[in-house]
C-alpha positions as CSV (number, residue, x, y, z in Angstrom):
1,M,-13.5,-38.8,32.2
2,S,-11.0,-36.0,32.1
3,G,-11.7,-35.3,28.5
4,D,-15.3,-34.4,29.4
5,H,-14.3,-31.4,31.5
6,P,-15.4,-28.2,29.9
7,E,-12.8,-25.6,28.9
8,P,-12.4,-22.8,31.4
9,A,-14.4,-19.8,30.3
10,R,-12.2,-16.8,29.2
11,P,-13.0,-13.8,31.4
12,R,-15.0,-11.5,29.3
13,G,-13.9,-8.4,31.2
14,S,-10.2,-8.9,30.5
15,Y,-10.9,-9.6,26.8
16,A,-13.0,-6.4,26.5
17,K,-10.2,-4.5,28.3
18,G,-7.7,-5.9,25.9
19,V,-9.7,-4.8,22.8
20,A,-10.2,-1.3,24.3
21,R,-6.5,-1.0,25.1
22,R,-5.6,-2.1,21.6
23,Q,-8.0,0.5,20.1
24,E,-6.6,3.2,22.5
25,I,-3.0,2.4,21.3
26,L,-4.2,2.4,17.7
27,D,-5.9,5.8,18.0
28,R,-2.7,7.3,19.4
29,A,-0.6,5.6,16.7
30,I,-2.9,7.2,14.1
31,E,-2.3,10.6,15.6
32,V,1.5,10.0,15.4
33,F,1.5,8.7,11.9
34,A,-0.8,11.6,10.8
35,Q,2.1,13.8,11.5
36,R,5.1,11.7,10.5
37,G,3.7,9.6,7.6
38,G,5.3,6.3,6.9
39,Q,8.9,7.2,7.5
40,Q,10.9,4.1,8.2
41,T,11.7,3.7,11.9
42,S,11.7,1.0,14.5
43,L,8.7,-0.3,16.5
44,R,10.6,0.7,19.6
45,A,10.9,4.3,18.5
46,I,7.1,4.4,17.6
47,A,6.3,2.9,21.1
48,R,8.1,5.9,22.6
49,E,6.2,8.4,20.4
50,V,2.8,6.6,21.2
51,G,3.6,6.5,24.9
52,V,3.6,2.8,25.5
53,T,6.2,0.2,26.1
54,H,7.8,-1.7,23.2
55,A,6.4,-5.0,24.8
56,A,2.8,-3.5,24.8
57,L,3.1,-2.5,21.1
58,T,4.5,-5.9,20.1
59,H,1.8,-7.7,22.1
60,Y,-1.1,-5.9,20.3
61,F,0.4,-5.6,16.8
62,G,3.3,-8.1,16.5
63,S,5.5,-6.2,14.0
64,L,6.0,-2.8,12.4
65,E,4.3,-4.0,9.3
66,E,1.1,-5.0,11.2
67,L,1.0,-1.7,12.9
68,L,1.4,0.3,9.7
69,V,-1.4,-1.7,8.1
70,A,-3.7,-1.3,11.1
71,V,-3.1,2.5,11.2
72,Y,-4.0,2.8,7.5
73,R,-7.0,0.5,7.6
74,E,-8.7,2.3,10.5
75,P,-9.7,5.5,8.7
76,E,-10.2,3.5,5.5
77,Q,-12.8,1.3,7.2
78,R,-14.6,4.3,8.6
79,S,-14.8,5.7,5.1
80,D,-16.1,2.3,3.7
81,A,-19.0,2.5,6.2
82,T,-20.6,5.1,4.0
83,P,-20.6,3.8,0.4
84,A,-20.8,6.1,-2.6
85,P,-24.3,6.5,-4.3
86,P,-24.7,4.2,-7.3
87,E,-24.6,7.0,-9.8
88,V,-21.1,8.2,-8.7
89,S,-18.4,7.2,-11.2
90,P,-15.3,5.1,-10.3
91,A,-13.0,8.1,-11.0
92,E,-15.1,10.3,-8.8
93,M,-15.0,7.7,-6.0
94,M,-11.2,7.6,-6.2
95,R,-11.1,11.4,-6.2
96,V,-13.2,11.6,-3.0
97,S,-11.1,8.9,-1.4
98,A,-7.9,10.7,-2.3
99,E,-9.3,14.0,-1.0
100,E,-10.2,12.3,2.4
101,N,-6.7,10.9,2.6
102,R,-5.0,14.2,1.9
103,A,-7.0,15.7,4.7
104,V,-5.1,13.6,7.2
105,P,-1.4,14.7,7.0
106,G,0.9,11.7,6.7
107,L,-1.8,9.2,5.5
108,V,-0.8,9.4,1.8
109,Q,2.8,8.9,2.7
110,L,1.9,5.9,4.8
111,Y,0.0,4.3,2.0
112,S,2.9,4.8,-0.4
113,T,5.3,3.3,2.1
114,L,3.0,0.2,2.5
115,V,2.8,-0.3,-1.3
116,A,6.6,0.1,-1.6
117,M,7.0,-2.5,1.1
118,A,4.5,-4.8,-0.6
119,V,6.4,-4.9,-3.9
120,D,9.9,-5.6,-2.6
121,G,8.9,-9.2,-1.7
122,T,10.2,-9.2,1.8
123,H,7.2,-7.8,3.7
124,P,4.4,-10.4,3.6
125,V,1.9,-8.5,5.8
126,A,2.2,-5.4,3.6
127,Q,2.0,-7.5,0.5
128,E,-1.1,-9.2,1.6
129,F,-2.7,-5.9,2.5
130,A,-1.9,-4.2,-0.8
131,T,-2.9,-7.3,-2.9
132,A,-6.2,-7.7,-1.1
133,R,-6.9,-3.9,-1.3
134,F,-6.3,-3.8,-5.1
135,A,-8.4,-6.9,-5.7
136,R,-11.3,-5.6,-3.6
137,L,-11.1,-2.2,-5.3
138,R,-11.0,-3.7,-8.8
139,A,-14.0,-5.9,-8.0
140,E,-16.0,-3.0,-6.5
141,L,-15.2,-0.6,-9.4
142,T,-15.8,-3.3,-12.0
143,E,-19.3,-3.8,-10.7
144,R,-19.9,0.0,-10.6
145,V,-18.6,0.4,-14.2
146,R,-20.9,-2.3,-15.5
147,S,-23.9,-0.8,-13.7
148,L,-23.1,2.7,-15.1
149,Q,-22.6,1.2,-18.6
150,A,-26.1,-0.4,-18.3
151,T,-27.6,3.0,-17.7
152,G,-25.6,4.7,-20.5
153,A,-23.5,6.8,-18.1
154,L,-20.3,5.2,-19.2
155,R,-19.1,4.0,-22.6
156,A,-20.4,0.5,-23.2
157,D,-17.6,-0.5,-25.6
158,L,-15.0,-0.6,-22.8
159,D,-13.9,-3.6,-20.8
160,A,-15.2,-3.0,-17.2
161,E,-12.3,-4.8,-15.5
162,L,-9.7,-2.8,-17.5
163,V,-11.5,0.5,-16.7
164,A,-11.4,-0.4,-13.0
165,A,-7.7,-1.2,-13.1
166,L,-7.0,2.0,-15.1
167,V,-8.9,4.3,-12.7
168,I,-7.0,2.8,-9.7
169,A,-3.7,3.2,-11.5
170,A,-4.4,6.7,-12.5
171,S,-5.5,7.7,-9.0
172,D,-2.5,6.0,-7.3
173,G,0.0,7.4,-9.8
174,L,-1.5,11.0,-9.5
175,Q,-1.3,10.6,-5.7
176,T,2.5,9.8,-6.0
177,Q,3.1,12.7,-8.3
178,W,1.2,15.0,-5.8
179,L,3.5,13.8,-3.0
180,L,6.5,14.9,-5.0
181,D,4.9,18.1,-6.4
182,A,1.8,19.6,-4.7
183,S,0.9,21.6,-7.8
184,V,-0.2,18.3,-9.6
185,D,-4.0,18.6,-9.8
186,H,-5.1,15.1,-8.9
187,E,-8.8,16.1,-8.9
188,A,-8.8,17.8,-12.3
189,A,-7.0,14.8,-13.9
190,L,-9.5,12.3,-12.6
191,A,-12.3,14.6,-13.7
192,M,-10.8,14.5,-17.2
193,L,-10.6,10.7,-17.1
194,D,-14.3,10.7,-16.3
195,R,-15.0,12.8,-19.4
196,L,-12.9,10.4,-21.5
197,L,-14.9,7.4,-20.2
198,A,-18.3,9.1,-20.8
199,P,-20.2,8.2,-24.0
200,P,-20.1,10.7,-26.8
201,R,-22.9,13.3,-26.7
């Protein structure tokens, strides 16, 4: 019967080439955004900067939102590959993450652009990205807070989930202030938050 015929196998070579091509375009896009940040522009204009056709960029990323999310996620995923040691506090984790982001010009601006897109209600890809990122961070930091509370490194009388949300809010807010005024000491403020969360000596 015709229904018994197997599906034709997808050529592995062309699939691998497609993945490699997408990564090549993404790497170039990261270089472009490292310089330009998340300035609003068209996918067509970015294609010109990256050095590919508009059709190629649309084929691999679909929309400007999807490209912005992919560009931000790539270095974030590399950073996630090396988790912080268990004794590192949530505020210190966020400090290190912010420091890594600031080392790539344009990455902090790109993140702020994505969050702004997420909250205006008309950019579902950015909204999904930001919502999932905050949920993941809150879960990771909540677990870390509870672990540090158990060892006596953090105050035990504080709600771990609220501490996690506060640390994220402090870090993101300080990052925004730093974008507007480079004299804002993001690292010192998070270090002070660490001291406030520590048990009395």
